[in-house]
C-alpha angles and dihedrals in degrees: 000000000000102000136025119195112203118203117186109205132199129153097332102119095139091056104033099088090054090053099046095040089056090054090052094047093080136122091223130090111183097083143089132212117220113199110198111199102202095200092290112191096208133063094295096103091055093045091052092051092050091054092048091054092048099044127046094205093058122090127181132213118194111197141163112270110274105148137260097299094049091047092051091048090052089055092048091054095058098033114124097189125107086223133040134214128182125212123179112229098241092050130071141200132233119265121265098006102118096076092055093046094049092045089058092045092054096039093055097031090235130188091197135016121190122202134189128265137198132204117243136181137187113252095199098039110165094018095093135012090206113099093210090059095052121103112221120197134185117242143150115242093190133076090232136020109276089200098052091116093054118110108207097187120133093235110131118231139155119277098251092052090045091052095049100041108026107032130084119209089261106090132164130185090223092061093077145064109209142174112268092223089064086070105031126017119244093235127094097282111118127219090248089068091071110021094163097047088227106112097076095251100093138011107229134153116277111245125236102015138110118232090038089155093057088048094048107036099066091045089054095046094048088058095049122095102191118037132163141158139226125214090220116119104233110153131062112203111202116218112209141146117279097054115143089236088061094046116149098171109104096222091049091050089051089053091049092052095046092047090051088054090050090049091054090056093045093050090048089055092050092047090053091051091055092046091052088054091051092249130137116265100179094127093057091051090054093044093048089051093051092048093049090051089052092049091050088052092054091047091052093055121018101018101034094127090054096044097112096062092048094045088052090051091051090050091051089056088062093220098141130145092042115209110244139109094216115121092236090056091053091055091045092052089050091050128336090202092052090049091055092048094048093047090046091055091045094051100042 
């Protein structure tokens, strides 16, 4: 088996057919689709089983709900492919793209291949529950292109260079095809031996956190030796309500804030490791700056009354001055407390 496509699934029955049908609509044969039902409470388990009965290259894992990272790791454990690809269950890929991607992977003996994505939305959301009656359209939900710093050339480079010179701070696990042995060795060690991916043996997704892709992607790229891109648009990223970035629930927002703080510390650790090896850590500096700016924004609005404790935690991390040319970063470097106060006044 050359390629395993892992699809973590939870409570997405209205979108699941669109996703899986797109994975089947390919001019490539040497691949399997692993549908990981993460204890979904809706019709997803039945839909998965129906696909598995109808298609020999589809396998299903039913597991107790454990979150996106745990579901992906379950798929990695049973994957038979030499390469892995992740697809979220409410997204979909373009038809007949896998053959071209795998041809480039094999031609250049790549550890990792990155492809392009586009944002999509459903114009008639709520009008019909049937996926084949929904009208998807391409659009950009941001004021500027979050991938403007990405270099999609086919030039092969090592992962550290790729990260520092060809990646924006927007990174998603499903934007890559990668060798399975980058994540889990091909020896007898099982995935249960390193469930957090933190002991240096494997490179799995960290359980129980938001921003698991931002945590995982740089770790994966740093380990890779041969990385390249393709300018082909492969992935369609559905924008819909319920995203963690659009969270309105207080407890979820608290989790988002705390996990951003955790991410800052983790990226600082990785940056230090590269520095100690004499390697460039520019990407981490930019990503830390963007995350700190985001945290300051949350403190100025939702968590203003709790700002002191978080500002003290940021100070303890010794991350100032943050490396960014953005005007918010300049104010933060002058005084994080002043930045919170000014943004608080602006946003009231």
